[in-house]
C-alpha positions in Angstrom: 58.7 17.2 73.3 56.0 16.2 70.8 57.2 13.0 68.9 54.7 13.3 66.0 56.1 17.0 65.8 59.8 16.1 65.8 59.2 13.3 62.7 56.8 15.9 60.9 59.2 19.2 61.2 62.8 17.4 61.4 63.1 14.8 58.3 65.8 17.0 57.2 67.0 17.8 60.4 67.7 14.4 61.3 69.4 13.3 58.4 72.7 14.5 59.4 72.3 13.1 63.0 75.1 11.2 63.9 76.2 9.2 67.3 79.3 8.3 69.4 80.8 5.2 69.6 81.8 2.2 72.4 84.4 2.0 74.3 84.2 6.1 76.2 83.5 6.3 79.6 80.1 6.6 81.3 78.2 8.2 84.3 77.6 11.2 83.2 73.9 13.4 83.3 71.9 12.3 80.5 70.9 16.0 79.5 74.5 17.7 79.6 77.2 15.9 76.7 80.4 15.8 78.4 83.9 15.2 76.8 85.9 12.4 75.2 89.7 12.2 73.4 89.5 11.9 69.9 92.4 9.3 69.3 95.4 10.4 69.4 95.1 13.4 67.7 96.0 15.4 71.1 92.1 16.8 71.3 89.2 16.4 73.8 85.9 17.4 72.0 82.1 17.0 73.3 80.5 13.8 72.5 78.1 15.3 70.1 79.1 18.2 67.5 76.8 20.7 65.9 76.3 19.4 62.3 75.9 22.5 60.4 75.6 21.0 56.8 71.8 19.2 56.4 70.7 19.5 52.9 74.5 21.7 52.5 75.7 22.7 49.0 76.0 26.0 47.1 77.5 27.9 50.0 74.3 27.2 52.4 72.2 24.6 54.5 69.2 23.5 56.7 71.0 25.6 59.3 72.2 28.7 57.9 68.8 29.1 56.1 67.7 29.8 59.4 68.7 33.1 59.8 71.7 34.6 61.8 69.7 35.3 64.6 68.3 31.8 65.0 71.5 29.6 64.0 73.3 31.8 67.0 70.6 30.9 69.6 70.6 27.3 68.1 74.4 27.4 68.8 74.6 29.0 72.0 71.4 26.7 73.4 74.0 23.5 72.1 76.6 25.1 74.0 74.2 25.4 77.0 74.0 21.7 76.9 77.8 20.9 77.1 78.4 20.7 73.5 81.8 22.3 72.8 82.2 21.1 69.3 81.0 22.7 65.8 81.2 21.3 62.7 81.7 23.3 59.3 82.6 23.3 55.9 83.2 25.5 52.9 80.9 24.4 51.3 77.9 25.1 53.5 79.0 28.2 54.0 78.7 27.9 57.7 81.9 29.6 58.8 80.6 32.8 59.4 77.5 31.4 61.0 79.7 29.7 63.7 82.2 32.8 63.6 79.2 34.7 64.9 78.1 32.6 67.4 81.1 32.2 69.0 82.2 35.7 69.5 80.8 35.2 72.9 81.9 31.6 73.6 85.5 31.4 75.1 87.9 29.8 72.2 90.2 27.6 74.2 86.5 25.7 75.6 85.6 25.2 71.9 86.6 22.7 69.0 86.1 24.1 65.7 86.1 21.9 62.7 85.3 22.5 58.8 86.3 20.7 55.6 87.5 22.1 52.1 86.8 20.3 48.6 90.1 19.0 47.7 90.4 18.5 43.8 92.6 16.2 42.2 96.0 16.8 41.9 96.3 19.0 38.5 92.9 20.3 38.6 91.8 23.4 36.8 89.2 23.9 39.9 92.0 22.6 42.5 92.9 26.7 43.6 95.5 27.6 46.3 95.1 26.0 49.6 96.7 28.0 51.8 94.5 31.2 50.3 91.5 28.8 51.0 92.2 27.9 54.1 92.7 31.5 55.5 89.7 32.5 54.0 88.3 30.1 56.0 90.0 31.2 58.8 88.5 34.9 58.4 85.4 33.8 57.5 85.0 32.1 60.9 87.1 34.9 62.9 89.5 32.7 64.3 93.3 32.2 64.0 93.3 28.4 64.0 91.0 26.0 63.2 90.9 22.1 65.4 90.4 20.0 62.6 90.8 20.4 59.0 89.4 17.9 56.4 89.9 17.0 53.1 85.7 17.1 52.2 83.5 14.3 50.9 86.4 12.0 49.6 85.0 9.7 46.7 88.0 7.5 45.9 90.9 5.5 47.1 94.6 6.5 46.6 93.6 9.7 47.7 97.5 10.0 49.3 98.5 9.9 45.5 96.0 11.8 44.0 95.2 14.7 46.5 98.9 15.6 47.6 99.0 19.1 47.0 96.1 19.5 49.8 97.9 17.1 51.9 100.7 19.0 51.5 99.1 22.4 52.7 97.0 20.7 55.1 100.4 19.6 56.7 102.2 22.7 56.5 99.2 24.4 58.2 99.4 22.2 60.7 103.4 22.9 61.2 102.5 26.6 61.6 99.9 25.9 63.9 97.1 27.3 62.0 95.2 23.9 62.3 95.9 21.3 65.0 94.7 17.9 63.3 94.3 17.1 59.7 92.0 14.4 58.1 89.2 13.4 56.1 85.5 12.9 55.1 84.9 9.7 53.7 82.1 8.6 51.0 83.6 5.7 49.6 84.9 2.1 51.2 88.5 2.2 49.6 89.0 5.6 50.9 87.8 4.9 54.2 89.9 1.9 54.2 93.0 3.9 53.5 92.2 6.7 55.7 91.8 3.9 58.5 95.7 2.8 57.8 97.4 6.4 56.3 99.8 7.9 58.9 99.0 11.5 57.4 95.1 11.4 58.9 94.6 12.3 62.3 90.7 12.6 61.8 88.6 10.5 60.0 84.7 11.3 59.5 82.7 8.6 58.6 79.1 7.2 57.6 77.8 5.0 59.8 74.3 3.4 60.6 72.5 0.1 61.5 70.7 0.2 58.2 73.2 -0.2 55.7 71.7 3.2 53.8 74.4 5.2 52.4 77.2 3.7 54.0 80.3 2.7 51.9 79.6 -0.6 52.7 78.0 -3.5 54.9 77.5 -1.8 58.7 79.8 -5.0 59.9 82.4 -3.8 57.0 82.6 -0.1 58.1 82.8 -1.0 61.6 85.9 -3.5 61.0 87.7 -1.0 59.5 86.7 1.7 62.1 88.3 -0.5 64.4 91.3 -0.6 63.1 91.1 3.0 62.5 91.0 3.8 66.0 93.6 1.1 67.0 95.8 3.3 64.9 95.6 5.7 67.1 93.0 7.6 64.9 90.0 10.3 65.9 87.1 8.7 64.5 83.9 10.9 63.9 80.5 9.2 63.1 78.1 10.4 60.8 74.7 9.9 59.1 73.2 7.5 61.2 69.5 7.8 60.0 70.6 6.9 56.2 70.3 10.8 55.5 66.7 11.0 56.8 65.9 7.7 55.4 65.3 6.2 58.8 63.8 8.8 61.3 60.8 6.9 63.0 60.5 6.7 66.7 62.0 3.3 66.5 64.4 3.6 63.7 66.2 6.4 65.6 66.7 4.8 69.1 67.6 1.8 67.5 70.4 3.8 65.3 71.5 5.4 68.2 71.8 2.5 70.2 73.6 0.4 67.6 75.9 3.0 67.2 76.7 3.6 71.1 76.9 0.2 71.8 78.2 -1.1 69.0 80.2 1.6 66.6 83.7 2.4 66.5 83.6 6.1 66.7 84.6 8.3 69.0 82.3 11.1 69.0 79.6 12.3 66.3 78.2 15.2 64.8 73.9 16.2 64.8 72.6 18.0 62.1 69.9 19.5 63.7 67.7 22.3 63.3 65.8 23.1 66.6 66.6 23.1 70.5 63.7 20.7 70.6 65.4 17.9 68.2 68.8 18.6 69.5 67.7 18.0 73.3 65.7 15.1 72.4 68.9 13.5 70.7 71.4 14.6 73.2 68.9 12.8 75.7 68.7 9.5 73.2 72.7 9.6 72.9 73.7 10.1 76.8 71.0 7.7 78.2 72.5 5.0 75.9 75.9 6.1 77.0 74.8 5.4 80.7 73.3 1.7 79.4 76.5 0.5 78.7 
């Protein structure tokens, strides 16, 4: 592809690119994504997930702004390249888009993750969690989610301040409405707690070699993620380009190489907006995996 065009048109897209970590099996084709074990969550997922939340807010994102037809085509291109993992959120407005895309895909061959905002217990905006989960399932057109996360936790002690959500998530897990639960972390205390709290099956964390928009220095984040892996958590990386701050050719390669060879994550989510961006990112990820 035209590298300069990638950079010129893909600033927002690469902002959400995240890449896999170490300790995974190699020997796969550089153009096709394979599956990996997501900690002790009981799930096997593609190494790369299709992210749907670049510049995501107010029920929209750059992916949904493509329009339904282009979104579905991109999701099907991802599937053809071995991506079997779709990353959604209620706040992105992407659940109906993914739902449309997977109508022709085998449900038992794909992994669906979504996220909902978890307001502090007692908040007037807290809402009925089960009703929110059921609405999200309806929007995606599915009976269950493989992974359900509390979205964007920005403080520690969340096991005390988000009990209402945790209890509802656990109940949904018992009933088979979700298979694994966890949280996305935007704070070092929240991340440290997620690494050791037995409630969390899955942790979504920011990691890149530049320290941009991280919860702490890269080596500190990696140390916590290593602990999370030791405790059986499924660890998913995100924002390896620092929300689009590091997108030059050298920086993209440096970041991917760092997360693949040193990052303590199992798999990743790519917030890309075109087939050419997706192909470029997949090639880089899988080539670096094979070099381990």
